[in-house]
Structure formats: structure tokens, C-alpha cells
C-alpha positions in Angstrom: 99.3 136.4 56.8 99.9 140.2 57.4 96.2 140.8 56.6 95.1 138.3 59.2 97.4 139.8 61.9 96.1 143.3 60.9 92.6 142.3 61.2 93.2 140.6 64.5 95.0 143.6 65.9 92.3 146.0 64.7 89.6 143.8 66.3 91.2 143.5 69.7 93.5 146.6 70.0 91.5 149.3 68.2 90.4 150.8 71.6 93.3 152.7 73.3 91.9 151.4 76.6 92.9 147.9 75.6 96.5 149.0 75.2 96.4 150.7 78.6 95.1 147.5 80.1 97.8 145.3 78.5 100.5 147.6 79.7 99.0 147.7 83.2 98.8 143.9 83.4 102.3 143.5 82.0 103.7 146.0 84.5 101.9 144.2 87.4 103.2 140.9 86.2 106.8 142.1 86.0 106.7 143.7 89.4 105.4 140.4 90.9 108.0 138.3 88.9 111.1 140.4 89.8 110.1 142.0 93.1 107.6 139.5 94.5 109.8 138.1 97.3 110.8 141.6 98.4 107.2 143.0 98.3 105.6 139.9 99.8 104.7 141.7 103.1 103.0 144.5 101.0 101.0 142.1 98.9 100.0 140.1 101.9 98.9 143.2 103.8 96.9 144.3 100.7 95.0 141.0 100.7 94.3 141.1 104.4 93.2 144.8 104.3 90.9 143.9 101.4 89.5 141.1 103.5 89.1 143.3 106.6 87.6 146.2 104.5 84.2 144.4 104.5 84.1 144.4 108.3 85.0 148.1 108.4 82.3 148.9 105.9 79.8 146.8 107.9 80.6 148.8 111.0 80.3 152.2 109.2 76.9 151.3 107.9 75.8 150.7 111.5 76.9 154.2 112.4 80.4 153.6 113.8 82.9 156.2 112.8 85.4 155.1 110.3 88.5 155.6 112.5 86.9 153.7 115.4 85.8 150.9 112.9 89.3 150.6 111.5 90.8 150.4 115.1 88.2 147.8 116.2 88.9 145.6 113.1 92.6 146.0 113.4 92.5 144.9 117.1 90.5 141.8 116.0 93.1 141.1 113.3 96.1 141.4 115.7 94.3 139.2 118.3 93.6 136.5 115.7 97.3 136.7 114.4 98.6 136.5 118.0 96.4 133.6 118.9 97.6 131.7 115.7 101.3 132.4 116.3 101.2 131.7 120.1 98.6 129.0 120.5 97.8 127.3 117.2 101.2 127.0 115.4 103.1 125.6 118.4 100.3 122.9 118.9 100.4 122.0 115.3 104.3 121.8 115.2 104.3 119.6 118.3 101.8 117.2 116.9 103.6 117.1 113.6 106.9 116.2 115.3 105.2 113.5 117.2 103.5 112.2 114.1 106.8 112.0 112.3 108.6 110.4 115.2 106.0 108.0 116.5 103.5 107.2 113.8 105.7 107.3 110.5 107.8 104.4 111.6 104.9 102.3 112.3 103.3 103.1 109.0 106.5 102.3 107.1 106.9 99.1 108.9 103.4 98.0 108.2 103.9 99.1 104.6 107.1 97.1 104.3 105.4 94.0 105.7 102.5 94.3 103.2 105.0 94.8 100.3 106.9 91.7 101.2 103.8 89.6 101.3 102.8 90.6 97.7 105.2 88.3 95.9 103.7 85.2 97.7 100.1 86.2 96.6 100.9 87.7 93.2 104.2 86.1 91.9 103.3 86.8 88.3 102.9 90.6 89.0 105.8 91.4 91.3 109.0 89.7 92.5 110.9 89.8 95.8 113.7 91.6 94.0 111.4 94.3 92.9 110.0 94.6 96.5 113.6 94.9 97.9 114.3 97.7 95.5 111.2 99.5 96.5 111.9 99.2 100.1 115.5 100.3 99.6 114.4 103.4 97.9 111.9 104.2 100.6 114.4 103.7 103.3 116.9 106.0 101.6 114.3 108.8 101.0 113.2 108.6 104.7 116.9 108.7 105.8 117.4 111.8 103.6 114.3 113.4 105.0 115.4 112.7 108.6 118.8 114.2 107.8 117.0 117.3 106.5 115.0 117.7 109.6 118.1 117.6 111.7 119.8 120.4 109.8 116.6 122.4 109.5 117.1 124.4 112.8 120.5 125.8 111.7 119.6 126.4 108.1 116.4 128.1 108.9 117.8 130.8 111.2 117.9 133.4 108.4 114.3 132.3 107.4 113.3 133.0 111.0 114.6 136.5 110.9 112.6 137.1 107.6 109.5 135.6 109.3 109.8 137.9 112.2 110.2 140.9 109.9 107.2 139.7 108.0 105.1 139.3 111.2 105.9 142.9 112.3 105.5 144.6 108.9 102.3 143.0 107.8 100.1 144.2 110.7 101.6 147.8 110.4 100.9 147.9 106.6 97.4 146.5 107.2 96.6 149.3 109.6 97.8 151.9 107.1 96.0 150.3 104.2 92.7 150.4 106.3 93.3 153.8 107.7 94.4 155.7 104.5 92.4 153.6 101.9 90.9 156.5 100.1 94.1 158.4 99.9 96.0 155.4 98.6 93.3 154.6 96.0 93.2 158.1 94.8 97.0 158.2 94.5 97.0 155.0 92.4 94.2 156.3 90.1 96.3 159.3 89.3 98.6 157.1 87.3 95.7 155.8 85.1 94.1 157.6 82.2 91.0 159.5 82.9 89.1 157.4 80.4 89.1 154.0 81.9 85.8 152.4 81.0 87.3 149.0 80.5 89.4 149.1 83.7 86.3 150.2 85.6 84.3 147.2 84.1 87.1 144.7 85.1 87.4 146.2 88.6 83.6 146.1 89.3 83.3 142.5 88.1 86.3 141.4 90.1 85.5 143.4 93.2 82.2 141.7 93.9 83.3 138.1 93.0 86.8 138.2 94.6 85.6 140.0 97.8 82.9 137.4 98.3 85.3 134.6 97.4 88.1 135.6 99.8 85.7 136.3 102.8 83.7 133.1 102.0 86.9 131.0 101.9 88.0 132.4 105.3 84.7 131.5 106.8 84.8 128.1 105.1 88.3 127.3 106.5 87.1 128.3 110.1 83.9 126.2 109.9 85.4 123.2 108.3 88.6 123.2 110.4 86.6 123.8 113.6 84.0 121.2 113.0 86.7 118.7 112.1 88.6 119.5 115.3 85.4 119.0 117.4 84.6 115.8 115.6 88.1 114.3 116.0 88.2 115.3 119.7 84.9 113.6 120.3 86.2 110.4 118.5 89.4 110.5 120.6 91.6 110.8 117.5 95.2 111.5 117.9 96.7 114.7 116.3 93.3 116.3 116.2 94.7 119.9 115.9 97.1 119.0 113.1 94.5 117.1 111.2 91.9 119.8 111.6 94.3 122.4 110.3 95.1 120.3 107.3 91.4 119.6 106.7 90.5 123.4 107.0 93.3 124.4 104.7 92.4 121.8 102.1 89.4 123.8 101.1 91.7 126.4 99.6 92.4 123.9 96.7 88.9 122.8 95.4 88.5 119.2 94.4 92.2 118.4 94.9 92.7 119.4 98.5 90.0 117.2 100.0 91.3 114.2 98.1 94.9 114.7 99.2 94.1 115.3 102.8 92.1 112.2 103.1 95.4 110.2 103.1 96.8 111.5 106.4 93.3 111.3 108.0 93.0 107.6 107.0 96.6 106.9 107.8 96.3 108.2 111.4 92.9 106.5 112.0 94.4 103.2 110.7 97.5 103.3 112.8 95.4 104.3 116.0 92.4 102.0 115.5 93.3 99.4 112.9 90.7 97.9 110.6 87.4 98.0 112.5 84.4 99.9 113.7 86.3 102.8 115.1 88.2 103.4 111.8 85.0 103.2 109.8 83.3 105.7 112.2 86.1 108.2 111.7 86.0 107.9 107.9 82.2 108.2 108.0 82.3 111.4 110.0 85.0 112.8 107.9 83.0 111.9 104.8 79.9 113.7 106.3 82.0 116.8 106.9 83.3 116.8 103.2 79.7 116.2 102.0 78.3 119.1 104.0 81.1 121.4 102.9 80.8 120.5 99.2 76.9 120.4 98.9 75.7 122.8 101.5 78.4 125.2 102.8 80.0 126.0 99.4 76.7 126.8 97.7 75.6 128.8 100.6 78.7 130.9 101.0 79.6 131.5 97.4 76.5 130.9 95.2 77.5 132.4 91.9 80.2 134.6 93.4 82.9 132.8 91.3 81.3 131.5 88.2 84.1 129.4 86.9 83.9 125.9 85.3 85.6 123.1 87.3 88.0 122.6 84.4 89.0 126.2 84.5 89.5 126.0 88.3 91.7 122.9 88.2 93.8 124.4 85.3 94.3 127.6 87.1 95.5 125.7 90.2 98.0 123.7 88.1 99.2 126.7 86.2 99.6 129.2 88.9 100.7 126.6 91.4 103.5 125.6 89.1 104.5 129.3 88.7 104.3 130.6 92.3 104.0 127.5 94.5 101.7 127.8 97.5 100.8 131.4 97.0 99.9 130.5 93.4 97.6 127.7 94.6 95.9 130.1 97.1 95.4 132.9 94.5 94.6 130.6 91.6 90.8 131.3 91.6 91.1 135.0 92.1 93.7 135.1 89.2 91.5 133.1 87.0 88.6 135.4 87.9 90.7 138.3 86.8 91.4 136.7 83.6 87.8 136.0 83.0 86.8 139.6 83.8 89.5 141.0 81.3 88.2 138.6 78.6 84.6 139.7 79.2 85.4 143.4 79.2 87.9 143.3 76.3 86.7 145.5 73.3 85.9 143.7 70.1 84.5 144.8 66.9 80.9 143.6 66.5 81.4 142.2 63.1 84.6 140.4 63.7 84.5 136.5 63.8 87.0 133.9 62.8 85.1 133.1 59.6 85.4 136.8 58.5 89.1 137.5 58.8 89.3 139.1 55.3 85.9 140.8 55.4 85.9 144.5 54.9 84.8 146.8 57.7 81.5 148.6 57.2 81.6 152.3 56.7 80.5 154.6 59.6 
């Protein structure tokens, strides 16, 4: 057993850079685990600055001075953030409140009627007592949710203060990350060993893939959400803004997001139009948008930028989503890409294989 462990350690940790890499990953993981909530504005600003750096670089390649390019990109970011907070979020919130107050009772009532009709058609499968139990549970859960909404305003006052601090700090940090990028990068590199072949390999593999992924995903959200909004407005759908935002954000979670967001789209269409041609038209248009996104837009935007198997993507979403909630879901694919880059760059002895655990090492 000791010989097996020794051979394994010699094969994977014989290079001192591997030890540095493990220590670095553990340090970053511990910082996120213990100080993630406090440093959330910093991490968010780093991601946004990383996203905006591509625009800064594009302007610089066209002859724009760096400081002017940074200022132009920062003004664009502040404008988009202001429009989101002042225009988009209030509209989404109003439509969400109307959906809960007006449409949800109708959906629940229709669902209750449908459930109570099941025992007459399928008496051998379900009884009226079971239906009454299900209805009672649903009513209790809805009542508790309603009570939670009533107390939300008072309970969320501290969270609103945190959100305001977040909104102020993130743009400020984004500006300094863009302005002093070289200085900050050189300062961080000062803590790393001079010999960093593995770290450089991991960074170069990640930089190209994750940069393309993050920027491509932002473009995909805008295109899918915008086209959904236009289509639903033309179809005279209620809650078009809310549904467009949900459909746009659903692309963050591959495979799962599109399936989940189909339920509210179908529910709103059914309550508004009922079974008929209008309902079918809405679902056909929605299906066309999803088809174009999955078969044309995604291959065009990402190509081989993130070369991960669908099983790996779904596993990463489940794992990191369970660990860090919504943030984990959003960063699941970049984190999976990091793990893949580390595995590809990890030093191994050429003659090591699971069938040669006890084999002697060749002499140099």
C-alpha cells in the first residue's frame, strides 16, 4: 500500500510546480469559502473587468489610447448598469408581482379543478382522499409563500443596504481593475515562483476559452432575450419583459435552463389564450428561438471555445450549484474549464500507468 502511494505521489507531485499549483488552488478555495460573501463585490468587479478588457483591447488595436479606451468602456458599463437598475428591473418586478397576484390564482384554480376530475376518470390510480391531501398541501404552501412576500419588505431592509453598497463598489472597482490592470497583475505575479511553466500553461488555456465563453454568453443572453421580447410583443403576450428576461438568463444553464423556463412560458400562454391556435403559435415561435439558439447561435459564438462533454457540463452545474447556489451555476462551466486545464497541464511521469504501479523507474 505504501509503495502504491509513493509511486502515485512520485508520478503526480515530483515536479515542485505541481505543489505550488495545489497550494495556490487550496488558498483560493479557502478565501472563497471563508471570505466569499465579504469579497463578493471584488470578485464581481474582477469578472466584469475581465469581460470589458476585450473591448478595451479592441479599441487599443484601433489606435485609441489606453486611458481613453478605459474611460469609454467604463461609461458604456455604467450606462448599461443604470439602464438595468432604473428601467429593466422595475419593469420585471412589476410584471412579477402582477403575475403572482393575477395569474397564479387562476393557474391554481384550474389545476385544482383538473385534479378533482382525475378520480372520476382514473379511480384505480388516484382517489378523492389523495386529491384532497394534495390540494391541502398546495394551499398551505401558497399561504406560506404569500406570508413570506408580506414580510419580505421589512426583512429585506438590511439586504437593500448591502445591495446599494454593492452597486456603488462594483463600478468603482471595475474602473480601477481596468485602469491599473498591468500594475495589479504584476503585483500578483510577485507572489508566485519565477518558474511557473505549469501555471502559465493553465492560464493560457483558460484565458482563451473562458474569455470567449464569458463574452459569448453575454452576447447570447442579449440576443436570445431581445428576440424573445420582440416575438412576445408581436404575439401580444402578457408579461413579455419578465418572460424575455427569464428566457435570456436561461441560457446560462445549458440543457437545464431552457427546459425549466418552458414551464412559465407555457403557463402564461395557456392562461392568456387557452388551448388553441394562439397558444400553439406562441409555443412554435418559442421553440424556433430555442432551436436557433442551440443549433446556430451557440456553435457560431462558442465553436470549440469550451470543449467540454455535456455530461461534464451537467455534473459541474449540479456540483457547483449545490456548493454556491446561483453564483455556482453561473460559474460552473468556467470552473469546469479550470479543472480541465489543470488536469491537462499536470506533470506526469511518462512511464507511469495504472498497470505499472510497482514498476521500477528507468535510470537517467
